[in-house]
N, CA, C, O and CB atoms as a CASP TS submission, in Angstrom:
PFRMAT TS
TARGET T0000
AUTHOR 0000-0000-0000
METHOD Language model
MODEL 1
PARENT N/A
ATOM      1  N   MET     1      71.741 117.206 119.995  1.00  0.00           N
ATOM      2  CA  MET     1      70.858 118.292 119.688  1.00  0.00           C
ATOM      3  C   MET     1      71.470 119.594 120.217  1.00  0.00           C
ATOM      4  O   MET     1      72.001 119.637 121.327  1.00  0.00           O
ATOM      5  CB  MET     1      69.458 118.043 120.285  1.00  0.00           C
ATOM      6  N   TRP     2      71.388 120.635 119.417  1.00  0.00           N
ATOM      7  CA  TRP     2      71.908 121.942 119.814  1.00  0.00           C
ATOM      8  C   TRP     2      70.879 122.675 120.662  1.00  0.00           C
ATOM      9  O   TRP     2      69.677 122.601 120.403  1.00  0.00           O
ATOM     10  CB  TRP     2      72.284 122.784 118.575  1.00  0.00           C
ATOM     11  N   THR     3      71.365 123.387 121.681  1.00  0.00           N
ATOM     12  CA  THR     3      70.513 124.113 122.619  1.00  0.00           C
ATOM     13  C   THR     3      71.001 125.551 122.735  1.00  0.00           C
ATOM     14  O   THR     3      72.201 125.798 122.857  1.00  0.00           O
ATOM     15  CB  THR     3      70.502 123.424 124.009  1.00  0.00           C
ATOM     16  N   VAL     4      70.069 126.498 122.697  1.00  0.00           N
ATOM     17  CA  VAL     4      70.433 127.907 122.880  1.00  0.00           C
ATOM     18  C   VAL     4      70.776 128.122 124.347  1.00  0.00           C
ATOM     19  O   VAL     4      69.985 127.815 125.239  1.00  0.00           O
ATOM     20  CB  VAL     4      69.274 128.865 122.427  1.00  0.00           C
ATOM     21  N   VAL     5      71.968 128.654 124.576  1.00  0.00           N
ATOM     22  CA  VAL     5      72.427 128.885 125.946  1.00  0.00           C
ATOM     23  C   VAL     5      72.512 130.378 126.255  1.00  0.00           C
ATOM     24  O   VAL     5      72.616 130.770 127.418  1.00  0.00           O
ATOM     25  CB  VAL     5      73.792 128.223 126.168  1.00  0.00           C
ATOM     26  N   TYR     6      72.467 131.219 125.204  1.00  0.00           N
ATOM     27  CA  TYR     6      72.663 132.652 125.416  1.00  0.00           C
ATOM     28  C   TYR     6      72.086 133.414 124.226  1.00  0.00           C
ATOM     29  O   TYR     6      72.247 132.992 123.081  1.00  0.00           O
ATOM     30  CB  TYR     6      74.174 132.989 125.612  1.00  0.00           C
ATOM     31  N   VAL     7      71.418 134.530 124.491  1.00  0.00           N
ATOM     32  CA  VAL     7      70.889 135.404 123.447  1.00  0.00           C
ATOM     33  C   VAL     7      71.346 136.821 123.763  1.00  0.00           C
ATOM     34  O   VAL     7      71.244 137.277 124.901  1.00  0.00           O
ATOM     35  CB  VAL     7      69.320 135.315 123.352  1.00  0.00           C
ATOM     36  N   SER     8      71.850 137.513 122.744  1.00  0.00           N
ATOM     37  CA  SER     8      72.352 138.866 122.954  1.00  0.00           C
ATOM     38  C   SER     8      72.078 139.727 121.729  1.00  0.00           C
ATOM     39  O   SER     8      72.002 139.220 120.610  1.00  0.00           O
ATOM     40  CB  SER     8      73.855 138.843 123.267  1.00  0.00           C
ATOM     41  N   GLN     9      71.933 141.011 121.941  1.00  0.00           N
ATOM     42  CA  GLN     9      71.811 141.951 120.826  1.00  0.00           C
ATOM     43  C   GLN     9      73.189 142.381 120.344  1.00  0.00           C
ATOM     44  O   GLN     9      73.309 143.064 119.327  1.00  0.00           O
ATOM     45  CB  GLN     9      70.981 143.183 121.239  1.00  0.00           C
ATOM     46  N   SER    10      74.211 141.990 121.058  1.00  0.00           N
ATOM     47  CA  SER    10      75.575 142.388 120.720  1.00  0.00           C
ATOM     48  C   SER    10      76.336 141.223 120.092  1.00  0.00           C
ATOM     49  O   SER    10      76.510 140.174 120.712  1.00  0.00           O
ATOM     50  CB  SER    10      76.315 142.893 121.970  1.00  0.00           C
ATOM     51  N   LEU    11      76.778 141.419 118.872  1.00  0.00           N
ATOM     52  CA  LEU    11      77.589 140.412 118.202  1.00  0.00           C
ATOM     53  C   LEU    11      78.912 140.236 118.938  1.00  0.00           C
ATOM     54  O   LEU    11      79.399 139.114 119.075  1.00  0.00           O
ATOM     55  CB  LEU    11      77.835 140.800 116.730  1.00  0.00           C
ATOM     56  N   GLU    12      79.492 141.324 119.410  1.00  0.00           N
ATOM     57  CA  GLU    12      80.773 141.267 120.119  1.00  0.00           C
ATOM     58  C   GLU    12      80.665 140.430 121.403  1.00  0.00           C
ATOM     59  O   GLU    12      81.535 139.603 121.677  1.00  0.00           O
ATOM     60  CB  GLU    12      81.257 142.691 120.456  1.00  0.00           C
ATOM     61  N   THR    13      79.615 140.640 122.177  1.00  0.00           N
ATOM     62  CA  THR    13      79.410 139.868 123.399  1.00  0.00           C
ATOM     63  C   THR    13      79.239 138.391 123.082  1.00  0.00           C
ATOM     64  O   THR    13      79.786 137.530 123.771  1.00  0.00           O
ATOM     65  CB  THR    13      78.191 140.388 124.165  1.00  0.00           C
ATOM     66  N   SER    14      78.483 138.109 122.046  1.00  0.00           N
ATOM     67  CA  SER    14      78.265 136.717 121.641  1.00  0.00           C
ATOM     68  C   SER    14      79.575 136.058 121.216  1.00  0.00           C
ATOM     69  O   SER    14      79.833 134.904 121.560  1.00  0.00           O
ATOM     70  CB  SER    14      77.242 136.646 120.493  1.00  0.00           C
ATOM     71  N   LYS    15      80.393 136.782 120.477  1.00  0.00           N
ATOM     72  CA  LYS    15      81.686 136.241 120.052  1.00  0.00           C
ATOM     73  C   LYS    15      82.614 136.036 121.244  1.00  0.00           C
ATOM     74  O   LYS    15      83.373 135.067 121.281  1.00  0.00           O
ATOM     75  CB  LYS    15      82.346 137.173 119.028  1.00  0.00           C
ATOM     76  N   ASN    16      82.558 136.940 122.216  1.00  0.00           N
ATOM     77  CA  ASN    16      83.376 136.777 123.428  1.00  0.00           C
ATOM     78  C   ASN    16      82.987 135.501 124.162  1.00  0.00           C
ATOM     79  O   ASN    16      83.853 134.775 124.652  1.00  0.00           O
ATOM     80  CB  ASN    16      83.219 137.998 124.364  1.00  0.00           C
ATOM     81  N   LEU    17      81.695 135.227 124.239  1.00  0.00           N
ATOM     82  CA  LEU    17      81.242 134.011 124.894  1.00  0.00           C
ATOM     83  C   LEU    17      81.711 132.780 124.132  1.00  0.00           C
ATOM     84  O   LEU    17      82.150 131.805 124.741  1.00  0.00           O
ATOM     85  CB  LEU    17      79.721 134.007 125.022  1.00  0.00           C
ATOM     86  N   ILE    18      81.623 132.816 122.823  1.00  0.00           N
ATOM     87  CA  ILE    18      82.102 131.697 121.999  1.00  0.00           C
ATOM     88  C   ILE    18      83.579 131.447 122.295  1.00  0.00           C
ATOM     89  O   ILE    18      83.996 130.296 122.432  1.00  0.00           O
ATOM     90  CB  ILE    18      81.887 131.987 120.478  1.00  0.00           C
ATOM     91  N   ASP    19      84.368 132.505 122.393  1.00  0.00           N
ATOM     92  CA  ASP    19      85.799 132.367 122.691  1.00  0.00           C
ATOM     93  C   ASP    19      86.016 131.698 124.054  1.00  0.00           C
ATOM     94  O   ASP    19      86.855 130.807 124.183  1.00  0.00           O
ATOM     95  CB  ASP    19      86.487 133.747 122.664  1.00  0.00           C
ATOM     96  N   VAL    20      85.262 132.129 125.062  1.00  0.00           N
ATOM     97  CA  VAL    20      85.387 131.543 126.403  1.00  0.00           C
ATOM     98  C   VAL    20      85.018 130.061 126.358  1.00  0.00           C
ATOM     99  O   VAL    20      85.707 129.227 126.947  1.00  0.00           O
ATOM    100  CB  VAL    20      84.485 132.296 127.422  1.00  0.00           C
ATOM    101  N   LEU    21      83.946 129.740 125.669  1.00  0.00           N
ATOM    102  CA  LEU    21      83.524 128.345 125.577  1.00  0.00           C
ATOM    103  C   LEU    21      84.572 127.493 124.883  1.00  0.00           C
ATOM    104  O   LEU    21      84.899 126.403 125.353  1.00  0.00           O
ATOM    105  CB  LEU    21      82.198 128.239 124.838  1.00  0.00           C
ATOM    106  N   LEU    22      85.099 127.982 123.772  1.00  0.00           N
ATOM    107  CA  LEU    22      86.098 127.209 123.029  1.00  0.00           C
ATOM    108  C   LEU    22      87.392 127.043 123.822  1.00  0.00           C
ATOM    109  O   LEU    22      88.024 125.989 123.762  1.00  0.00           O
ATOM    110  CB  LEU    22      86.395 127.882 121.693  1.00  0.00           C
ATOM    111  N   GLU    23      87.789 128.081 124.567  1.00  0.00           N
ATOM    112  CA  GLU    23      88.985 127.977 125.411  1.00  0.00           C
ATOM    113  C   GLU    23      88.832 126.879 126.460  1.00  0.00           C
ATOM    114  O   GLU    23      89.814 126.287 126.910  1.00  0.00           O
ATOM    115  CB  GLU    23      89.269 129.318 126.098  1.00  0.00           C
ATOM    116  N   ASN    24      87.582 126.620 126.838  1.00  0.00           N
ATOM    117  CA  ASN    24      87.288 125.604 127.855  1.00  0.00           C
ATOM    118  C   ASN    24      86.773 124.307 127.233  1.00  0.00           C
ATOM    119  O   ASN    24      86.150 123.480 127.899  1.00  0.00           O
ATOM    120  CB  ASN    24      86.264 126.140 128.851  1.00  0.00           C
ATOM    121  N   LYS    25      87.049 124.155 125.943  1.00  0.00           N
ATOM    122  CA  LYS    25      86.727 122.927 125.206  1.00  0.00           C
ATOM    123  C   LYS    25      85.237 122.592 125.183  1.00  0.00           C
ATOM    124  O   LYS    25      84.854 121.422 125.203  1.00  0.00           O
ATOM    125  CB  LYS    25      87.478 121.775 125.804  1.00  0.00           C
ATOM    126  N   VAL    26      84.396 123.636 125.139  1.00  0.00           N
ATOM    127  CA  VAL    26      82.958 123.453 124.977  1.00  0.00           C
ATOM    128  C   VAL    26      82.617 123.831 123.535  1.00  0.00           C
ATOM    129  O   VAL    26      82.808 124.974 123.121  1.00  0.00           O
ATOM    130  CB  VAL    26      82.136 124.322 126.018  1.00  0.00           C
ATOM    131  N   ILE    27      82.121 122.874 122.791  1.00  0.00           N
ATOM    132  CA  ILE    27      81.746 123.112 121.396  1.00  0.00           C
ATOM    133  C   ILE    27      80.590 124.106 121.373  1.00  0.00           C
ATOM    134  O   ILE    27      79.656 124.001 122.169  1.00  0.00           O
ATOM    135  CB  ILE    27      81.353 121.775 120.672  1.00  0.00           C
ATOM    136  N   SER    28      80.657 125.064 120.464  1.00  0.00           N
ATOM    137  CA  SER    28      79.585 126.057 120.379  1.00  0.00           C
ATOM    138  C   SER    28      79.504 126.612 118.973  1.00  0.00           C
ATOM    139  O   SER    28      80.426 126.472 118.170  1.00  0.00           O
ATOM    140  CB  SER    28      79.805 127.197 121.391  1.00  0.00           C
ATOM    141  N   LYS    29      78.375 127.244 118.697  1.00  0.00           N
ATOM    142  CA  LYS    29      78.232 127.934 117.418  1.00  0.00           C
ATOM    143  C   LYS    29      77.332 129.138 117.607  1.00  0.00           C
ATOM    144  O   LYS    29      76.575 129.229 118.574  1.00  0.00           O
ATOM    145  CB  LYS    29      77.665 126.987 116.328  1.00  0.00           C
ATOM    146  N   LEU    30      77.429 130.049 116.675  1.00  0.00           N
ATOM    147  CA  LEU    30      76.706 131.312 116.724  1.00  0.00           C
ATOM    148  C   LEU    30      75.752 131.379 115.546  1.00  0.00           C
ATOM    149  O   LEU    30      76.103 130.993 114.431  1.00  0.00           O
ATOM    150  CB  LEU    30      77.680 132.517 116.715  1.00  0.00           C
ATOM    151  N   ARG    31      74.530 131.875 115.795  1.00  0.00           N
ATOM    152  CA  ARG    31      73.604 132.104 114.687  1.00  0.00           C
ATOM    153  C   ARG    31      72.790 133.353 114.973  1.00  0.00           C
ATOM    154  O   ARG    31      72.550 133.727 116.121  1.00  0.00           O
ATOM    155  CB  ARG    31      72.674 130.879 114.468  1.00  0.00           C
ATOM    156  N   ARG    32      72.383 133.971 113.902  1.00  0.00           N
ATOM    157  CA  ARG    32      71.551 135.163 114.011  1.00  0.00           C
ATOM    158  C   ARG    32      70.106 134.728 114.230  1.00  0.00           C
ATOM    159  O   ARG    32      69.606 133.841 113.538  1.00  0.00           O
ATOM    160  CB  ARG    32      71.681 136.061 112.740  1.00  0.00           C
ATOM    161  N   ALA    33      69.442 135.355 115.192  1.00  0.00           N
ATOM    162  CA  ALA    33      68.053 135.002 115.508  1.00  0.00           C
ATOM    163  C   ALA    33      67.108 135.887 114.718  1.00  0.00           C
ATOM    164  O   ALA    33      67.273 137.106 114.676  1.00  0.00           O
ATOM    165  CB  ALA    33      67.777 135.138 117.026  1.00  0.00           C
ATOM    166  N   ASN    34      66.141 135.285 114.106  1.00  0.00           N
ATOM    167  CA  ASN    34      65.146 136.034 113.337  1.00  0.00           C
ATOM    168  C   ASN    34      63.982 136.490 114.195  1.00  0.00           C
ATOM    169  O   ASN    34      63.203 137.346 113.775  1.00  0.00           O
ATOM    170  CB  ASN    34      64.632 135.194 112.192  1.00  0.00           C
ATOM    171  N   SER    35      63.852 135.944 115.370  1.00  0.00           N
ATOM    172  CA  SER    35      62.678 136.195 116.201  1.00  0.00           C
ATOM    173  C   SER    35      62.822 137.382 117.145  1.00  0.00           C
ATOM    174  O   SER    35      61.997 137.559 118.042  1.00  0.00           O
ATOM    175  CB  SER    35      62.370 134.980 116.994  1.00  0.00           C
ATOM    176  N   CYS    36      63.840 138.183 116.961  1.00  0.00           N
ATOM    177  CA  CYS    36      64.102 139.267 117.913  1.00  0.00           C
ATOM    178  C   CYS    36      63.210 140.481 117.683  1.00  0.00           C
ATOM    179  O   CYS    36      63.028 141.294 118.589  1.00  0.00           O
ATOM    180  CB  CYS    36      65.551 139.685 117.828  1.00  0.00           C
ATOM    181  N   GLY    37      62.664 140.608 116.508  1.00  0.00           N
ATOM    182  CA  GLY    37      61.725 141.688 116.253  1.00  0.00           C
ATOM    183  C   GLY    37      62.356 143.014 115.883  1.00  0.00           C
ATOM    184  O   GLY    37      61.646 144.011 115.752  1.00  0.00           O
ATOM    185  N   GLN    38      63.647 143.058 115.714  1.00  0.00           N
ATOM    186  CA  GLN    38      64.309 144.304 115.327  1.00  0.00           C
ATOM    187  C   GLN    38      64.833 144.171 113.902  1.00  0.00           C
ATOM    188  O   GLN    38      65.483 143.186 113.552  1.00  0.00           O
ATOM    189  CB  GLN    38      65.466 144.652 116.308  1.00  0.00           C
ATOM    190  N   GLU    39      64.542 145.164 113.101  1.00  0.00           N
ATOM    191  CA  GLU    39      65.013 145.121 111.723  1.00  0.00           C
ATOM    192  C   GLU    39      66.518 145.373 111.648  1.00  0.00           C
ATOM    193  O   GLU    39      67.219 144.739 110.860  1.00  0.00           O
ATOM    194  CB  GLU    39      64.263 146.149 110.874  1.00  0.00           C
ATOM    195  N   GLU    40      67.005 146.294 112.464  1.00  0.00           N
ATOM    196  CA  GLU    40      68.432 146.602 112.464  1.00  0.00           C
ATOM    197  C   GLU    40      69.107 145.886 113.623  1.00  0.00           C
ATOM    198  O   GLU    40      68.583 145.870 114.737  1.00  0.00           O
ATOM    199  CB  GLU    40      68.669 148.128 112.553  1.00  0.00           C
ATOM    200  N   GLY    41      70.237 145.310 113.371  1.00  0.00           N
ATOM    201  CA  GLY    41      70.993 144.657 114.431  1.00  0.00           C
ATOM    202  C   GLY    41      70.503 143.264 114.740  1.00  0.00           C
ATOM    203  O   GLY    41      71.181 142.279 114.447  1.00  0.00           O
ATOM    204  N   GLY    42      69.341 143.180 115.326  1.00  0.00           N
ATOM    205  CA  GLY    42      68.788 141.882 115.671  1.00  0.00           C
ATOM    206  C   GLY    42      69.460 141.274 116.882  1.00  0.00           C
ATOM    207  O   GLY    42      70.112 141.957 117.671  1.00  0.00           O
ATOM    208  N   CYS    43      69.285 139.978 117.005  1.00  0.00           N
ATOM    209  CA  CYS    43      69.857 139.239 118.124  1.00  0.00           C
ATOM    210  C   CYS    43      70.707 138.087 117.613  1.00  0.00           C
ATOM    211  O   CYS    43      70.576 137.640 116.474  1.00  0.00           O
ATOM    212  CB  CYS    43      68.751 138.717 119.055  1.00  0.00           C
ATOM    213  N   TYR    44      71.580 137.625 118.495  1.00  0.00           N
ATOM    214  CA  TYR    44      72.464 136.508 118.174  1.00  0.00           C
ATOM    215  C   TYR    44      72.296 135.447 119.248  1.00  0.00           C
ATOM    216  O   TYR    44      72.205 135.751 120.438  1.00  0.00           O
ATOM    217  CB  TYR    44      73.954 136.969 118.067  1.00  0.00           C
ATOM    218  N   GLU    45      72.258 134.206 118.809  1.00  0.00           N
ATOM    219  CA  GLU    45      72.120 133.080 119.729  1.00  0.00           C
ATOM    220  C   GLU    45      73.409 132.287 119.752  1.00  0.00           C
ATOM    221  O   GLU    45      74.012 132.026 118.711  1.00  0.00           O
ATOM    222  CB  GLU    45      70.935 132.177 119.329  1.00  0.00           C
ATOM    223  N   VAL    46      73.824 131.909 120.947  1.00  0.00           N
ATOM    224  CA  VAL    46      74.958 131.008 121.120  1.00  0.00           C
ATOM    225  C   VAL    46      74.366 129.649 121.450  1.00  0.00           C
ATOM    226  O   VAL    46      73.566 129.515 122.377  1.00  0.00           O
ATOM    227  CB  VAL    46      75.959 131.509 122.249  1.00  0.00           C
ATOM    228  N   LEU    47      74.766 128.644 120.684  1.00  0.00           N
ATOM    229  CA  LEU    47      74.248 127.296 120.863  1.00  0.00           C
ATOM    230  C   LEU    47      75.361 126.345 121.263  1.00  0.00           C
ATOM    231  O   LEU    47      76.507 126.485 120.836  1.00  0.00           O
ATOM    232  CB  LEU    47      73.565 126.808 119.588  1.00  0.00           C
ATOM    233  N   VAL    48      74.999 125.379 122.087  1.00  0.00           N
ATOM    234  CA  VAL    48      75.927 124.324 122.499  1.00  0.00           C
ATOM    235  C   VAL    48      75.179 122.992 122.403  1.00  0.00           C
ATOM    236  O   VAL    48      73.949 122.971 122.444  1.00  0.00           O
ATOM    237  CB  VAL    48      76.480 124.572 123.964  1.00  0.00           C
ATOM    238  N   PRO    49      75.902 121.896 122.277  1.00  0.00           N
ATOM    239  CA  PRO    49      75.233 120.597 122.335  1.00  0.00           C
ATOM    240  C   PRO    49      74.570 120.433 123.703  1.00  0.00           C
ATOM    241  O   PRO    49      75.098 120.901 124.712  1.00  0.00           O
ATOM    242  CB  PRO    49      76.241 119.436 122.067  1.00  0.00           C
ATOM    243  N   SER    50      73.426 119.776 123.734  1.00  0.00           N
ATOM    244  CA  SER    50      72.705 119.636 125.005  1.00  0.00           C
ATOM    245  C   SER    50      73.550 118.956 126.080  1.00  0.00           C
ATOM    246  O   SER    50      73.344 119.183 127.272  1.00  0.00           O
ATOM    247  CB  SER    50      71.423 118.847 124.790  1.00  0.00           C
ATOM    248  N   THR    51      74.499 118.125 125.658  1.00  0.00           N
ATOM    249  CA  THR    51      75.378 117.467 126.628  1.00  0.00           C
ATOM    250  C   THR    51      76.362 118.441 127.281  1.00  0.00           C
ATOM    251  O   THR    51      76.939 118.134 128.324  1.00  0.00           O
ATOM    252  CB  THR    51      76.145 116.344 125.950  1.00  0.00           C
ATOM    253  N   GLU    52      76.555 119.612 126.671  1.00  0.00           N
ATOM    254  CA  GLU    52      77.499 120.621 127.179  1.00  0.00           C
ATOM    255  C   GLU    52      76.782 121.784 127.878  1.00  0.00           C
ATOM    256  O   GLU    52      77.426 122.748 128.291  1.00  0.00           O
ATOM    257  CB  GLU    52      78.356 121.163 126.028  1.00  0.00           C
ATOM    258  N   LEU    53      75.462 121.696 128.012  1.00  0.00           N
ATOM    259  CA  LEU    53      74.678 122.813 128.527  1.00  0.00           C
ATOM    260  C   LEU    53      75.112 123.257 129.918  1.00  0.00           C
ATOM    261  O   LEU    53      75.316 124.449 130.148  1.00  0.00           O
ATOM    262  CB  LEU    53      73.226 122.442 128.553  1.00  0.00           C
ATOM    263  N   GLU    54      75.252 122.336 130.828  1.00  0.00           N
ATOM    264  CA  GLU    54      75.612 122.692 132.203  1.00  0.00           C
ATOM    265  C   GLU    54      76.993 123.348 132.272  1.00  0.00           C
ATOM    266  O   GLU    54      77.178 124.334 132.986  1.00  0.00           O
ATOM    267  CB  GLU    54      75.581 121.447 133.096  1.00  0.00           C
ATOM    268  N   ALA    55      77.945 122.811 131.544  1.00  0.00           N
ATOM    269  CA  ALA    55      79.300 123.388 131.525  1.00  0.00           C
ATOM    270  C   ALA    55      79.259 124.804 130.953  1.00  0.00           C
ATOM    271  O   ALA    55      79.927 125.702 131.465  1.00  0.00           O
ATOM    272  CB  ALA    55      80.269 122.498 130.693  1.00  0.00           C
ATOM    273  N   ALA    56      78.477 125.002 129.893  1.00  0.00           N
ATOM    274  CA  ALA    56      78.372 126.326 129.281  1.00  0.00           C
ATOM    275  C   ALA    56      77.737 127.318 130.239  1.00  0.00           C
ATOM    276  O   ALA    56      78.206 128.450 130.352  1.00  0.00           O
ATOM    277  CB  ALA    56      77.562 126.257 127.987  1.00  0.00           C
ATOM    278  N   GLN    57      76.682 126.915 130.929  1.00  0.00           N
ATOM    279  CA  GLN    57      76.037 127.802 131.903  1.00  0.00           C
ATOM    280  C   GLN    57      76.995 128.178 133.029  1.00  0.00           C
ATOM    281  O   GLN    57      77.029 129.331 133.458  1.00  0.00           O
ATOM    282  CB  GLN    57      74.784 127.137 132.483  1.00  0.00           C
ATOM    283  N   ASP    58      77.759 127.223 133.502  1.00  0.00           N
ATOM    284  CA  ASP    58      78.738 127.510 134.555  1.00  0.00           C
ATOM    285  C   ASP    58      79.757 128.539 134.076  1.00  0.00           C
ATOM    286  O   ASP    58      80.108 129.453 134.822  1.00  0.00           O
ATOM    287  CB  ASP    58      79.455 126.219 134.995  1.00  0.00           C
ATOM    288  N   LEU    59      80.230 128.402 132.854  1.00  0.00           N
ATOM    289  CA  LEU    59      81.210 129.340 132.306  1.00  0.00           C
ATOM    290  C   LEU    59      80.621 130.733 132.129  1.00  0.00           C
ATOM    291  O   LEU    59      81.310 131.731 132.345  1.00  0.00           O
ATOM    292  CB  LEU    59      81.737 128.831 130.973  1.00  0.00           C
ATOM    293  N   ILE    60      79.360 130.807 131.740  1.00  0.00           N
ATOM    294  CA  ILE    60      78.705 132.107 131.598  1.00  0.00           C
ATOM    295  C   ILE    60      78.686 132.835 132.948  1.00  0.00           C
ATOM    296  O   ILE    60      78.998 134.024 133.018  1.00  0.00           O
ATOM    297  CB  ILE    60      77.259 131.935 131.051  1.00  0.00           C
ATOM    298  N   PHE    61      78.321 132.119 134.016  1.00  0.00           N
ATOM    299  CA  PHE    61      78.261 132.747 135.341  1.00  0.00           C
ATOM    300  C   PHE    61      79.658 133.053 135.880  1.00  0.00           C
ATOM    301  O   PHE    61      79.878 134.120 136.454  1.00  0.00           O
ATOM    302  CB  PHE    61      77.511 131.842 136.323  1.00  0.00           C
ATOM    303  N   GLU    62      80.592 132.136 135.704  1.00  0.00           N
ATOM    304  CA  GLU    62      81.963 132.346 136.194  1.00  0.00           C
ATOM    305  C   GLU    62      82.619 133.560 135.551  1.00  0.00           C
ATOM    306  O   GLU    62      83.400 134.261 136.194  1.00  0.00           O
ATOM    307  CB  GLU    62      82.813 131.108 135.931  1.00  0.00           C
ATOM    308  N   ASN    63      82.301 133.810 134.272  1.00  0.00           N
ATOM    309  CA  ASN    63      82.910 134.917 133.544  1.00  0.00           C
ATOM    310  C   ASN    63      82.018 136.141 133.486  1.00  0.00           C
ATOM    311  O   ASN    63      82.294 137.089 132.750  1.00  0.00           O
ATOM    312  CB  ASN    63      83.257 134.485 132.153  1.00  0.00           C
ATOM    313  N   GLU    64      80.934 136.116 134.275  1.00  0.00           N
ATOM    314  CA  GLU    64      79.991 137.248 134.378  1.00  0.00           C
ATOM    315  C   GLU    64      79.546 137.752 133.008  1.00  0.00           C
ATOM    316  O   GLU    64      79.577 138.951 132.732  1.00  0.00           O
ATOM    317  CB  GLU    64      80.630 138.399 135.162  1.00  0.00           C
ATOM    318  N   LEU    65      79.133 136.815 132.155  1.00  0.00           N
ATOM    319  CA  LEU    65      78.687 137.157 130.802  1.00  0.00           C
ATOM    320  C   LEU    65      77.160 137.212 130.693  1.00  0.00           C
ATOM    321  O   LEU    65      76.608 137.085 129.601  1.00  0.00           O
ATOM    322  CB  LEU    65      79.238 136.146 129.803  1.00  0.00           C
ATOM    323  N   PHE    66      76.495 137.398 131.808  1.00  0.00           N
ATOM    324  CA  PHE    66      75.032 137.423 131.788  1.00  0.00           C
ATOM    325  C   PHE    66      74.526 138.843 131.848  1.00  0.00           C
ATOM    326  O   PHE    66      73.316 139.068 131.841  1.00  0.00           O
ATOM    327  CB  PHE    66      74.456 136.613 132.947  1.00  0.00           C
TER
END
């Protein structure tokens, strides 16, 4: 099951996180969130398999992507 690990209004930040995750062999994907409430821009969600959640969270903190 896929789990949202990160939400951002910045596509660039979300893509940077995806790159960090992939470099560390954590499977991830990006999707646009409809629930952000903004017509322009919106939000982006980074998802990882639930089995990779802890590793992804550690990488987010280690790389100061929060």
